[in-house]
PASEBA-1860 file (N, C-alpha, C; in nm, 3 decimals):
! residues 302
1> XXXXXXXX> 6.157/-2.296/-6.350/6.068/-2.184/-6.380/5.953/-2.233/-6.467 ~ 5.832/-2.204/-6.425/5.715/-2.246/-6.502/5.691/-2.150/-6.617 ~ 5.628/-2.195/-6.725/5.594/-2.106/-6.836/5.505/-1.992/-6.787 ~ 5.513/-1.879/-6.855/5.436/-1.763/-6.810/5.363/-1.696/-6.926 ~ 5.253/-1.634/-6.889/5.183/-1.541/-6.979/5.210/-1.402/-6.923 ~ 5.269/-1.315/-7.005/5.324/-1.189/-6.957/5.242/-1.070/-7.009 ~ 5.190/-0.991/-6.916/5.128/-0.863/-6.950/5.234/-0.754/-6.934 ~ 5.251/-0.672/-7.037/5.357/-0.572/-7.035/5.296/-0.432/-7.031
9> XXXXXXXX> 5.352/-0.347/-6.946/5.306/-0.208/-6.943/5.367/-0.132/-6.828 ~ 5.362/-0.001/-6.835/5.403/0.082/-6.722/5.303/0.066/-6.607 ~ 5.176/0.050/-6.642/5.068/0.027/-6.544/5.061/0.137/-6.438 ~ 5.088/0.260/-6.479/5.082/0.371/-6.384/4.938/0.394/-6.341 ~ 4.910/0.379/-6.213/4.776/0.396/-6.161/4.694/0.270/-6.157 ~ 4.732/0.169/-6.239/4.656/0.044/-6.249/4.507/0.078/-6.268 ~ 4.477/0.148/-6.376/4.342/0.195/-6.404/4.259/0.087/-6.474 ~ 4.138/0.122/-6.511/4.044/0.025/-6.569/4.102/-0.040/-6.695
17> XXXXXXXX> 4.169/0.038/-6.779/4.229/-0.019/-6.899/4.339/-0.119/-6.867 ~ 4.421/-0.088/-6.767/4.526/-0.180/-6.726/4.466/-0.310/-6.673 ~ 4.361/-0.297/-6.595/4.299/-0.416/-6.537/4.247/-0.509/-6.647 ~ 4.200/-0.452/-6.759/4.155/-0.534/-6.870/4.271/-0.615/-6.928 ~ 4.388/-0.553/-6.942/4.506/-0.624/-6.993/4.550/-0.731/-6.895 ~ 4.555/-0.697/-6.767/4.596/-0.793/-6.664/4.497/-0.908/-6.655 ~ 4.368/-0.878/-6.667/4.267/-0.983/-6.662/4.279/-1.079/-6.778 ~ 4.310/-1.026/-6.897/4.328/-1.113/-7.014/4.449/-1.203/-6.994
25> XXXXXXXX> 4.556/-1.149/-6.935/4.675/-1.230/-6.909/4.645/-1.340/-6.807 ~ 4.572/-1.305/-6.703/4.539/-1.405/-6.601/4.450/-1.514/-6.660 ~ 4.352/-1.475/-6.740/4.264/-1.574/-6.803/4.343/-1.668/-6.893 ~ 4.433/-1.611/-6.972/4.512/-1.693/-7.063/4.606/-1.784/-6.986 ~ 4.662/-1.734/-6.876/4.751/-1.817/-6.795/4.677/-1.934/-6.733 ~ 4.558/-1.908/-6.682/4.479/-2.017/-6.622/4.444/-2.121/-6.729 ~ 4.409/-2.074/-6.846/4.372/-2.166/-6.954/4.488/-2.255/-6.995 ~ 4.609/-2.205/-6.985/4.728/-2.278/-7.031/4.804/-2.344/-6.916
33> XXXXXXXX> 4.758/-2.325/-6.793/4.830/-2.381/-6.679/4.963/-2.312/-6.656 ~ 4.967/-2.181/-6.682/5.091/-2.105/-6.672/5.080/-2.001/-6.560 ~ 5.189/-1.929/-6.537/5.193/-1.822/-6.438/5.160/-1.688/-6.505 ~ 5.072/-1.610/-6.444/5.040/-1.477/-6.496/5.140/-1.377/-6.437 ~ 5.210/-1.306/-6.524/5.315/-1.212/-6.482/5.283/-1.072/-6.533 ~ 5.297/-0.974/-6.446/5.293/-0.833/-6.487/5.437/-0.785/-6.499 ~ 5.477/-0.748/-6.618/5.612/-0.700/-6.645/5.605/-0.548/-6.658 ~ 5.670/-0.479/-6.566/5.657/-0.334/-6.562/5.793/-0.269/-6.542
41> XXXXXXXX> 5.795/-0.137/-6.537/5.921/-0.062/-6.536/5.930/0.026/-6.412 ~ 6.052/0.061/-6.376/6.074/0.144/-6.258/6.051/0.292/-6.288 ~ 6.034/0.327/-6.414/6.009/0.465/-6.454/5.928/0.464/-6.582 ~ 5.860/0.572/-6.608/5.781/0.583/-6.730/5.872/0.596/-6.851 ~ 5.861/0.505/-6.950/5.942/0.520/-7.071/5.925/0.656/-7.137 ~ 5.803/0.709/-7.136/5.780/0.839/-7.200/5.854/0.951/-7.128 ~ 5.866/0.939/-6.995/5.934/1.044/-6.920/6.083/1.043/-6.951 ~ 6.139/0.926/-6.984/6.281/0.916/-7.014/6.309/0.947/-7.160
49> XXXXXXXX> 6.230/0.889/-7.249/6.255/0.907/-7.392/6.201/1.039/-7.443 ~ 6.089/1.084/-7.383/6.027/1.206/-7.433/6.056/1.328/-7.350 ~ 6.128/1.310/-7.239/6.162/1.423/-7.155/6.046/1.479/-7.075 ~ 5.936/1.402/-7.062/5.822/1.448/-6.984/5.851/1.433/-6.835 ~ 5.788/1.517/-6.754/5.800/1.501/-6.610/5.737/1.369/-6.569 ~ 5.790/1.306/-6.466/5.744/1.173/-6.426/5.597/1.174/-6.387 ~ 5.561/1.253/-6.286/5.422/1.270/-6.246/5.346/1.137/-6.242 ~ 5.395/1.048/-6.159/5.331/0.918/-6.144/5.200/0.932/-6.068
57> XXXXXXXX> 5.110/0.838/-6.089/4.983/0.837/-6.018/4.994/0.769/-5.883 ~ 5.093/0.681/-5.868/5.114/0.608/-5.743/5.264/0.585/-5.722 ~ 5.310/0.580/-5.598/5.447/0.535/-5.574/5.460/0.389/-5.612 ~ 5.582/0.346/-5.639/5.607/0.211/-5.692/5.548/0.102/-5.604 ~ 5.566/0.111/-5.473/5.520/0.003/-5.386/5.368/-0.009/-5.388 ~ 5.298/0.105/-5.404/5.153/0.100/-5.411/5.107/0.039/-5.543 ~ 5.177/0.073/-5.651/5.145/0.011/-5.780/5.161/-0.140/-5.771 ~ 5.267/-0.185/-5.708/5.289/-0.329/-5.694/5.176/-0.395/-5.616
65> XXXXXXXX> 5.131/-0.328/-5.511/5.022/-0.384/-5.430/4.898/-0.408/-5.515 ~ 4.865/-0.313/-5.601/4.748/-0.330/-5.687/4.773/-0.436/-5.793 ~ 4.891/-0.438/-5.852/4.920/-0.538/-5.954/4.910/-0.679/-5.899 ~ 4.955/-0.697/-5.776/4.954/-0.830/-5.715/4.812/-0.884/-5.695 ~ 4.712/-0.797/-5.700/4.574/-0.842/-5.689/4.524/-0.906/-5.818 ~ 4.600/-0.888/-5.927/4.553/-0.934/-6.058/4.639/-1.042/-6.122 ~ 4.762/-1.058/-6.076/4.852/-1.157/-6.137/4.923/-1.236/-6.028 ~ 4.994/-1.339/-6.072/5.066/-1.423/-5.977/5.202/-1.364/-5.938
73> XXXXXXXX> 5.257/-1.285/-6.026/5.394/-1.236/-6.003/5.411/-1.101/-6.071 ~ 5.483/-1.011/-6.004/5.515/-0.880/-6.061/5.666/-0.873/-6.081 ~ 5.707/-0.835/-6.202/5.849/-0.819/-6.234/5.871/-0.674/-6.274 ~ 5.952/-0.603/-6.196/5.986/-0.465/-6.229/6.129/-0.459/-6.279 ~ 6.148/-0.390/-6.390/6.279/-0.384/-6.455/6.321/-0.238/-6.470 ~ 6.448/-0.205/-6.444/6.496/-0.068/-6.469/6.486/-0.036/-6.618 ~ 6.410/0.067/-6.652/6.388/0.095/-6.794/6.518/0.129/-6.867 ~ 6.611/0.196/-6.797/6.735/0.233/-6.863/6.814/0.112/-6.912
81> XXXXXXXX> 6.793/-0.004/-6.849/6.862/-0.126/-6.893/6.801/-0.183/-7.020 ~ 6.684/-0.131/-7.059/6.614/-0.185/-7.176/6.612/-0.090/-7.295 ~ 6.638/0.037/-7.273/6.608/0.139/-7.372/6.680/0.118/-7.505 ~ 6.795/0.050/-7.503/6.871/0.032/-7.627/6.851/-0.105/-7.691 ~ 6.763/-0.188/-7.634/6.738/-0.319/-7.692/6.649/-0.308/-7.815 ~ 6.681/-0.384/-7.918/6.592/-0.393/-8.034/6.467/-0.470/-7.994 ~ 6.357/-0.458/-8.070/6.238/-0.538/-8.040/6.270/-0.687/-8.029 ~ 6.353/-0.737/-8.121/6.387/-0.880/-8.119/6.463/-0.918/-7.992
89> XXXXXXXX> 6.560/-0.834/-7.954/6.639/-0.863/-7.835/6.553/-0.854/-7.710 ~ 6.464/-0.757/-7.706/6.376/-0.743/-7.589/6.293/-0.869/-7.569 ~ 6.229/-0.917/-7.674/6.145/-1.036/-7.661/6.228/-1.157/-7.623 ~ 6.342/-1.175/-7.689/6.422/-1.294/-7.664/6.485/-1.293/-7.524 ~ 6.549/-1.183/-7.488/6.624/-1.179/-7.364/6.535/-1.160/-7.241 ~ 6.439/-1.069/-7.250/6.359/-1.036/-7.133/6.241/-1.130/-7.112 ~ 6.178/-1.172/-7.219/6.055/-1.249/-7.206/6.077/-1.399/-7.222 ~ 6.151/-1.439/-7.324/6.171/-1.582/-7.348/6.272/-1.640/-7.249
97> XXXXXXXX> 6.392/-1.580/-7.243/6.498/-1.638/-7.161/6.476/-1.618/-7.012 ~ 6.427/-1.502/-6.971/6.412/-1.474/-6.828/6.279/-1.522/-6.770 ~ 6.173/-1.520/-6.851/6.041/-1.550/-6.796/5.976/-1.673/-6.859 ~ 6.043/-1.737/-6.954/5.986/-1.853/-7.022/5.844/-1.822/-7.070 ~ 5.831/-1.708/-7.137/5.700/-1.664/-7.183/5.649/-1.754/-7.295 ~ 5.521/-1.787/-7.287/5.456/-1.860/-7.396/5.349/-1.774/-7.463 ~ 5.314/-1.664/-7.401/5.220/-1.568/-7.460/5.245/-1.432/-7.398 ~ 5.219/-1.328/-7.477/5.238/-1.190/-7.433/5.108/-1.115/-7.455
105> XXXXXXXX> 5.067/-1.039/-7.354/4.942/-0.965/-7.361/4.973/-0.816/-7.347 ~ 4.923/-0.736/-7.442/4.948/-0.592/-7.440/4.823/-0.518/-7.487 ~ 4.819/-0.388/-7.461/4.716/-0.303/-7.520/4.751/-0.273/-7.664 ~ 4.652/-0.235/-7.742/4.674/-0.215/-7.886/4.767/-0.098/-7.916 ~ 4.784/-0.007/-7.823/4.874/0.107/-7.846/5.016/0.078/-7.799 ~ 5.046/-0.044/-7.763/5.175/-0.081/-7.707/5.290/-0.049/-7.801 ~ 5.398/0.008/-7.745/5.522/0.033/-7.818/5.638/-0.025/-7.736 ~ 5.741/-0.072/-7.805/5.853/-0.132/-7.732/5.978/-0.127/-7.819
113> XXXXXXXX> 6.091/-0.164/-7.756/6.218/-0.165/-7.827/6.283/-0.028/-7.834 ~ 6.403/-0.024/-7.892/6.481/0.098/-7.900/6.400/0.213/-7.960 ~ 6.397/0.327/-7.887/6.323/0.446/-7.930/6.176/0.417/-7.955 ~ 6.123/0.317/-7.884/5.982/0.277/-7.899/5.950/0.249/-8.045 ~ 6.045/0.183/-8.113/6.032/0.159/-8.257/5.938/0.044/-8.290 ~ 5.910/-0.043/-8.193/5.825/-0.157/-8.219/5.680/-0.130/-8.183 ~ 5.588/-0.172/-8.270/5.445/-0.159/-8.241/5.383/-0.298/-8.235 ~ 5.251/-0.305/-8.235/5.184/-0.435/-8.224/5.218/-0.525/-8.341
121> XXXXXXXX> 5.225/-0.470/-8.460/5.260/-0.551/-8.577/5.399/-0.611/-8.562 ~ 5.494/-0.529/-8.515/5.630/-0.579/-8.493/5.632/-0.687/-8.386 ~ 5.553/-0.666/-8.281/5.547/-0.766/-8.174/5.494/-0.899/-8.227 ~ 5.390/-0.894/-8.307/5.333/-1.017/-8.362/5.433/-1.086/-8.454 ~ 5.512/-1.009/-8.528/5.614/-1.069/-8.615/5.723/-1.136/-8.531 ~ 5.773/-1.063/-8.430/5.882/-1.117/-8.348/5.837/-1.239/-8.270 ~ 5.719/-1.234/-8.212/5.671/-1.348/-8.135/5.637/-1.466/-8.224 ~ 5.588/-1.437/-8.345/5.558/-1.546/-8.438/5.682/-1.623/-8.477
129> XXXXXXXX> 5.794/-1.553/-8.489/5.921/-1.619/-8.521/5.966/-1.712/-8.410 ~ 5.913/-1.692/-8.289/5.954/-1.771/-8.174/5.841/-1.859/-8.121 ~ 5.740/-1.879/-8.199/5.625/-1.963/-8.163/5.558/-1.916/-8.034 ~ 5.556/-1.781/-8.015/5.484/-1.722/-7.903/5.354/-1.662/-7.954 ~ 5.258/-1.650/-7.867/5.134/-1.582/-7.902/5.138/-1.439/-7.851 ~ 5.099/-1.345/-7.935/5.085/-1.205/-7.895/4.936/-1.171/-7.895 ~ 4.886/-1.134/-7.778/4.743/-1.108/-7.762/4.723/-0.959/-7.737 ~ 4.643/-0.895/-7.821/4.618/-0.752/-7.808/4.481/-0.729/-7.745
137> XXXXXXXX> 4.477/-0.639/-7.649/4.353/-0.605/-7.580/4.312/-0.464/-7.625 ~ 4.188/-0.449/-7.668/4.139/-0.318/-7.710/4.146/-0.219/-7.594 ~ 4.173/-0.093/-7.627/4.176/0.011/-7.525/4.037/0.027/-7.464 ~ 4.032/0.025/-7.331/3.905/0.050/-7.263/3.867/0.197/-7.283 ~ 3.738/0.223/-7.295/3.691/0.360/-7.315/3.586/0.396/-7.211 ~ 3.574/0.524/-7.186/3.468/0.577/-7.102/3.436/0.718/-7.152 ~ 3.309/0.745/-7.171/3.271/0.875/-7.224/3.319/0.899/-7.365 ~ 3.337/0.790/-7.441/3.380/0.802/-7.580/3.528/0.828/-7.599
145> XXXXXXXX> 3.607/0.824/-7.491/3.751/0.845/-7.500/3.826/0.731/-7.433 ~ 3.946/0.699/-7.484/4.025/0.593/-7.422/4.060/0.626/-7.277 ~ 4.066/0.523/-7.194/4.111/0.539/-7.056/4.263/0.525/-7.054 ~ 4.330/0.632/-7.023/4.476/0.633/-7.020/4.525/0.703/-6.894 ~ 4.649/0.675/-6.858/4.709/0.743/-6.743/4.721/0.892/-6.769 ~ 4.750/0.929/-6.895/4.760/1.071/-6.930/4.627/1.142/-6.906 ~ 4.518/1.079/-6.946/4.386/1.139/-6.925/4.357/1.156/-6.776 ~ 4.395/1.059/-6.696/4.373/1.067/-6.551/4.456/1.179/-6.491
153> XXXXXXXX> 4.581/1.192/-6.536/4.665/1.301/-6.485/4.605/1.437/-6.519 ~ 4.550/1.451/-6.638/4.489/1.578/-6.675/4.370/1.610/-6.585 ~ 4.290/1.510/-6.551/4.178/1.530/-6.461/4.226/1.574/-6.323 ~ 4.331/1.509/-6.272/4.382/1.544/-6.140/4.440/1.685/-6.139 ~ 4.503/1.726/-6.248/4.557/1.862/-6.254/4.446/1.967/-6.249 ~ 4.323/1.926/-6.286/4.208/2.016/-6.278/4.133/2.000/-6.146 ~ 4.175/1.903/-6.065/4.106/1.878/-5.939/3.983/1.793/-5.954 ~ 3.961/1.734/-6.072/3.842/1.653/-6.097/3.863/1.510/-6.047
161> XXXXXXXX> 3.879/1.496/-5.915/3.911/1.366/-5.857/3.795/1.267/-5.869 ~ 3.670/1.319/-5.871/3.556/1.230/-5.886/3.553/1.168/-6.025 ~ 3.589/1.245/-6.129/3.596/1.190/-6.263/3.712/1.092/-6.277 ~ 3.826/1.126/-6.216/3.941/1.035/-6.220/3.908/0.903/-6.153 ~ 3.827/0.908/-6.047/3.790/0.785/-5.976/3.716/0.688/-6.068 ~ 3.636/0.739/-6.160/3.563/0.652/-6.253/3.660/0.575/-6.342 ~ 3.769/0.639/-6.383/3.866/0.575/-6.471/3.958/0.480/-6.395 ~ 3.976/0.506/-6.267/4.061/0.421/-6.183/3.984/0.307/-6.119
169> XXXXXXXX> 3.851/0.320/-6.114/3.764/0.226/-6.040/3.797/0.227/-5.891 ~ 3.847/0.338/-5.844/3.877/0.361/-5.702/3.906/0.509/-5.688 ~ 3.895/0.564/-5.567/3.929/0.706/-5.550/4.080/0.728/-5.571 ~ 4.118/0.842/-5.627/4.261/0.876/-5.629/4.314/0.879/-5.486 ~ 4.436/0.831/-5.468/4.490/0.816/-5.333/4.619/0.894/-5.316 ~ 4.634/0.952/-5.197/4.761/1.009/-5.152/4.817/0.915/-5.047 ~ 4.947/0.893/-5.050/5.007/0.796/-4.960/5.143/0.848/-4.916 ~ 5.165/0.850/-4.784/5.296/0.895/-4.737/5.303/0.896/-4.586
177> XXXXXXXX> 5.423/0.915/-4.532/5.440/0.921/-4.387/5.389/1.053/-4.332 ~ 5.339/1.048/-4.209/5.298/1.169/-4.139/5.422/1.234/-4.079 ~ 5.441/1.363/-4.108/5.558/1.436/-4.057/5.510/1.553/-3.971 ~ 5.598/1.605/-3.892/5.561/1.715/-3.804/5.546/1.845/-3.883 ~ 5.441/1.921/-3.850/5.421/2.051/-3.912/5.450/2.161/-3.812 ~ 5.394/2.280/-3.839/5.420/2.394/-3.751/5.311/2.415/-3.648 ~ 5.209/2.329/-3.646/5.107/2.337/-3.542/5.002/2.443/-3.564 ~ 5.000/2.508/-3.684/4.901/2.614/-3.706/4.759/2.559/-3.702
185> XXXXXXXX> 4.737/2.442/-3.765/4.603/2.385/-3.765/4.550/2.363/-3.624 ~ 4.636/2.316/-3.537/4.594/2.294/-3.398/4.557/2.426/-3.331 ~ 4.636/2.530/-3.359/4.607/2.660/-3.298/4.475/2.719/-3.351 ~ 4.439/2.681/-3.473/4.312/2.727/-3.530/4.194/2.642/-3.485 ~ 4.223/2.532/-3.416/4.117/2.442/-3.372/4.091/2.327/-3.466 ~ 4.175/2.312/-3.569/4.160/2.204/-3.666/4.296/2.139/-3.690 ~ 4.341/2.054/-3.597/4.473/1.992/-3.611/4.482/1.909/-3.739 ~ 4.599/1.909/-3.800/4.618/1.837/-3.924/4.736/1.740/-3.914
193> XXXXXXXX> 4.726/1.633/-3.995/4.839/1.544/-4.018/4.905/1.590/-4.147 ~ 5.032/1.619/-4.141/5.106/1.665/-4.259/5.169/1.545/-4.328 ~ 5.137/1.526/-4.456/5.188/1.411/-4.530/5.309/1.451/-4.614 ~ 5.409/1.365/-4.614/5.523/1.380/-4.703/5.498/1.291/-4.824 ~ 5.474/1.353/-4.939/5.439/1.279/-5.060/5.561/1.266/-5.149 ~ 5.583/1.147/-5.204/5.691/1.123/-5.299/5.687/1.231/-5.408 ~ 5.796/1.305/-5.430/5.794/1.414/-5.528/5.769/1.368/-5.671 ~ 5.786/1.239/-5.699/5.759/1.188/-5.833/5.611/1.166/-5.858
201> XXXXXXXX> 5.530/1.171/-5.751/5.387/1.145/-5.761/5.311/1.276/-5.783 ~ 5.217/1.274/-5.876/5.139/1.393/-5.908/5.041/1.425/-5.797 ~ 5.045/1.549/-5.751/4.944/1.598/-5.658/4.831/1.663/-5.738 ~ 4.706/1.643/-5.699/4.596/1.710/-5.768/4.605/1.862/-5.752 ~ 4.516/1.932/-5.822/4.514/2.078/-5.817/4.502/2.127/-5.673 ~ 4.563/2.239/-5.645/4.554/2.298/-5.512/4.408/2.321/-5.475 ~ 4.379/2.300/-5.349/4.244/2.323/-5.300/4.210/2.234/-5.183 ~ 4.082/2.230/-5.152/4.030/2.154/-5.038/3.940/2.043/-5.090
209> XXXXXXXX> 3.959/1.922/-5.036/3.889/1.804/-5.084/3.820/1.730/-4.969 ~ 3.702/1.677/-4.996/3.646/1.580/-4.903/3.720/1.449/-4.924 ~ 3.746/1.378/-4.815/3.835/1.262/-4.824/3.798/1.158/-4.719 ~ 3.862/1.043/-4.730/3.858/0.940/-4.628/4.002/0.900/-4.601 ~ 4.040/0.891/-4.474/4.179/0.867/-4.437/4.192/0.738/-4.358 ~ 4.305/0.671/-4.379/4.335/0.546/-4.312/4.477/0.554/-4.256 ~ 4.492/0.516/-4.131/4.625/0.514/-4.068/4.620/0.413/-3.956 ~ 4.691/0.301/-3.971/4.681/0.194/-3.873/4.539/0.143/-3.867
217> XXXXXXXX> 4.482/0.139/-3.745/4.344/0.092/-3.729/4.242/0.203/-3.750 ~ 4.291/0.326/-3.771/4.201/0.440/-3.784/4.149/0.453/-3.926 ~ 4.018/0.469/-3.941/3.954/0.498/-4.070/3.849/0.605/-4.044 ~ 3.863/0.720/-4.108/3.775/0.832/-4.076/3.757/0.925/-4.195 ~ 3.642/0.991/-4.197/3.624/1.101/-4.292/3.728/1.208/-4.262 ~ 3.765/1.283/-4.365/3.873/1.379/-4.348/3.856/1.494/-4.446 ~ 3.926/1.601/-4.415/3.936/1.717/-4.502/4.081/1.724/-4.548 ~ 4.103/1.722/-4.679/4.239/1.726/-4.732/4.267/1.862/-4.795
225> XXXXXXXX> 4.379/1.919/-4.760/4.421/2.047/-4.817/4.552/2.027/-4.893 ~ 4.555/2.077/-5.016/4.678/2.079/-5.095/4.700/2.222/-5.139 ~ 4.816/2.280/-5.108/4.840/2.417/-5.149/4.956/2.480/-5.077 ~ 4.969/2.610/-5.094/5.085/2.682/-5.041/5.047/2.771/-4.922 ~ 4.925/2.759/-4.871/4.877/2.839/-4.758/4.897/2.989/-4.785 ~ 4.832/3.042/-4.888/4.856/3.182/-4.927/4.818/3.283/-4.820 ~ 4.726/3.248/-4.731/4.690/3.342/-4.624/4.812/3.373/-4.537 ~ 4.905/3.277/-4.528/5.025/3.295/-4.445/5.142/3.350/-4.526
233> XXXXXXXX> 5.124/3.363/-4.657/5.232/3.416/-4.739/5.345/3.318/-4.762 ~ 5.317/3.186/-4.751/5.421/3.085/-4.773/5.421/3.042/-4.919 ~ 5.524/2.969/-4.960/5.535/2.928/-5.100/5.554/2.779/-5.120 ~ 5.588/2.706/-5.014/5.609/2.562/-5.029/5.475/2.489/-5.029 ~ 5.460/2.396/-5.120/5.335/2.322/-5.134/5.325/2.217/-5.026 ~ 5.209/2.206/-4.966/5.189/2.115/-4.855/5.067/2.029/-4.879 ~ 5.065/1.916/-4.808/4.948/1.828/-4.808/4.911/1.803/-4.662 ~ 4.798/1.862/-4.620/4.757/1.855/-4.480/4.619/1.789/-4.471
241> XXXXXXXX> 4.603/1.700/-4.373/4.480/1.623/-4.358/4.422/1.648/-4.218 ~ 4.300/1.700/-4.215/4.228/1.713/-4.089/4.134/1.594/-4.074 ~ 4.151/1.517/-3.968/4.072/1.396/-3.944/3.949/1.431/-3.863 ~ 3.832/1.392/-3.914/3.710/1.424/-3.840/3.696/1.340/-3.714 ~ 3.760/1.225/-3.709/3.772/1.146/-3.587/3.914/1.160/-3.535 ~ 3.930/1.219/-3.420/4.064/1.244/-3.367/4.133/1.112/-3.333 ~ 4.260/1.096/-3.368/4.333/0.974/-3.335/4.361/0.964/-3.186 ~ 4.379/0.843/-3.138/4.409/0.821/-2.996/4.557/0.841/-2.965
249> XXXXXXXX> 4.639/0.847/-3.068/4.783/0.858/-3.046/4.846/0.947/-3.153 ~ 4.969/0.986/-3.128/5.045/1.066/-3.223/5.073/0.981/-3.347 ~ 5.037/1.031/-3.465/5.053/0.954/-3.588/5.186/0.981/-3.658 ~ 5.268/1.068/-3.602/5.395/1.103/-3.665/5.477/0.978/-3.693 ~ 5.523/0.964/-3.817/5.602/0.848/-3.858/5.519/0.737/-3.917 ~ 5.388/0.738/-3.894/5.301/0.635/-3.950/5.268/0.669/-4.096 ~ 5.238/0.567/-4.173/5.197/0.588/-4.311/5.047/0.609/-4.318 ~ 5.005/0.713/-4.388/4.862/0.743/-4.402/4.822/0.729/-4.549
257> XXXXXXXX> 4.705/0.674/-4.570/4.645/0.662/-4.704/4.520/0.749/-4.706 ~ 4.512/0.837/-4.804/4.401/0.931/-4.812/4.333/0.918/-4.948 ~ 4.203/0.893/-4.947/4.125/0.884/-5.070/4.052/1.016/-5.093 ~ 4.072/1.076/-5.208/4.009/1.203/-5.242/3.878/1.178/-5.316 ~ 3.768/1.233/-5.264/3.637/1.206/-5.322/3.579/1.323/-5.402 ~ 3.601/1.445/-5.354/3.542/1.559/-5.425/3.618/1.686/-5.388 ~ 3.640/1.770/-5.487/3.703/1.900/-5.460/3.596/1.998/-5.415 ~ 3.613/2.051/-5.295/3.515/2.144/-5.240/3.537/2.286/-5.291
265> XXXXXXXX> 3.663/2.324/-5.305/3.695/2.458/-5.353/3.843/2.464/-5.386 ~ 3.881/2.568/-5.460/4.022/2.592/-5.485/4.089/2.657/-5.366 ~ 4.219/2.670/-5.373/4.293/2.739/-5.268/4.259/2.888/-5.276 ~ 4.263/2.956/-5.164/4.230/3.099/-5.164/4.300/3.169/-5.048 ~ 4.309/3.299/-5.060/4.367/3.381/-4.955/4.255/3.441/-4.870 ~ 4.262/3.419/-4.740/4.163/3.476/-4.648/4.217/3.607/-4.590 ~ 4.124/3.692/-4.551/4.163/3.825/-4.502/4.235/3.819/-4.368 ~ 4.209/3.715/-4.290/4.270/3.704/-4.158/4.268/3.559/-4.115
273> XXXXXXXX> 4.337/3.531/-4.004/4.333/3.395/-3.951/4.193/3.359/-3.901 ~ 4.120/3.456/-3.849/3.982/3.429/-3.807/3.896/3.390/-3.927 ~ 3.915/3.461/-4.039/3.840/3.426/-4.160/3.881/3.287/-4.210 ~ 4.009/3.255/-4.199/4.056/3.122/-4.237/3.991/3.016/-4.150 ~ 3.984/3.042/-4.018/3.921/2.949/-3.926/3.774/2.925/-3.965 ~ 3.703/3.029/-4.000/3.563/3.015/-4.040/3.552/2.937/-4.171 ~ 3.644/2.961/-4.262/3.643/2.887/-4.389/3.666/2.738/-4.368 ~ 3.761/2.705/-4.282/3.787/2.563/-4.253/3.666/2.499/-4.185
281> XXXXXXXX> 3.603/2.572/-4.094/3.486/2.519/-4.025/3.375/2.485/-4.125 ~ 3.356/2.572/-4.224/3.255/2.545/-4.326/3.291/2.423/-4.409 ~ 3.420/2.408/-4.442/3.464/2.292/-4.518/3.443/2.162/-4.439 ~ 3.477/2.166/-4.310/3.459/2.048/-4.225/3.312/2.010/-4.216 ~ 3.225/2.111/-4.204/3.081/2.083/-4.197/3.032/2.016/-4.325 ~ 3.085/2.059/-4.439/3.047/2.000/-4.567/3.090/1.854/-4.574 ~ 3.212/1.825/-4.528/3.260/1.686/-4.528/3.178/1.601/-4.432 ~ 3.149/1.654/-4.313/3.073/1.578/-4.214/2.935/1.541/-4.266
289> XXXXXXXX> 2.875/1.630/-4.346/2.741/1.604/-4.398/2.740/1.493/-4.501 ~ 2.851/1.478/-4.575/2.855/1.379/-4.682/2.937/1.256/-4.648 ~ 3.000/1.255/-4.530/3.095/1.148/-4.495/3.038/1.007/-4.507 ~ 2.914/0.979/-4.465/2.865/0.840/-4.475/2.866/0.786/-4.618 ~ 2.853/0.877/-4.717/2.853/0.833/-4.855/2.994/0.805/-4.906 ~ 3.094/0.853/-4.834/3.230/0.845/-4.883/3.308/0.728/-4.829 ~ 3.249/0.652/-4.740/3.325/0.547/-4.672/3.385/0.449/-4.773 ~ 3.507/0.410/-4.749/3.581/0.327/-4.842/3.665/0.230/-4.762
297> XXXXXX> 3.752/0.156/-4.830/3.843/0.068/-4.757/3.985/0.097/-4.805 ~ 4.081/0.070/-4.721/4.221/0.097/-4.754/4.273/-0.006/-4.854 ~ 4.361/0.039/-4.942/4.427/-0.050/-5.036/4.572/-0.080/-4.995 ~ 4.635/0.015/-4.928/4.779/0.007/-4.911/4.827/0.002/-4.767 ~ 4.743/0.040/-4.670/4.786/0.038/-4.530/4.689/-0.048/-4.450 ~ 4.735/-0.088/-4.330/4.647/-0.164/-4.241/4.642/-0.312/-4.276
END
């Protein structure tokens, strides 16, 4: 096993601040002739220790895909196996013995060890005792506020996907298999692909979004709907995607990646199915007018 420089974090969303930490680890690894490692967890420590809902920004496999663009190796560890380790035991057992770490890179707000009792000062003390370097990266800021996963989640809960995109340096993405729906969209003249989204992943605020969708070789502007379809009196939350370029084949079972660019409107109840049809037509026209500006590339499929 070669020596490693280890960046530690949940890295939920792999946002601009995370990329700064990963970039510092990669730079340090190259300088030392070592392997750059992203050390991450299978669940959010705050969701387990603080009882918060998980509400991840990406499913695990998508997070790994992004992390692999910045480091040589990704190591994911079950957080429950670590929660009772002291700061000293965590550094010695997880980083020194398992990864042959010679340097550790973290953000300045980093906490670790039992009950998140260790902070940056504790990390520097523990690593100093073991002749390791602890490198702290300042929190990235935008608009005078730190870039954090919590801040991004708050934006998505408001439907502000364009603002979230600035903090992510990419559009917020929905990712999941296409499943069969009830065919209502097709009967209205606007067939949809119904996505099954990992329940641990946060869905943005209910409403209609301009989007770009990717599925296999298909890349097209799209209209994304998230909501409970109140016009029909239903209560289950759905994610439906109308593709402005019709696919050549049935997409059921395929994985679709959808980038959300702008919220067009909130969810609403229409007086009739005809009124709903007219509302969708207006939304599609809005997306079609702006689609050339929204073109993007897939991160996770294709």
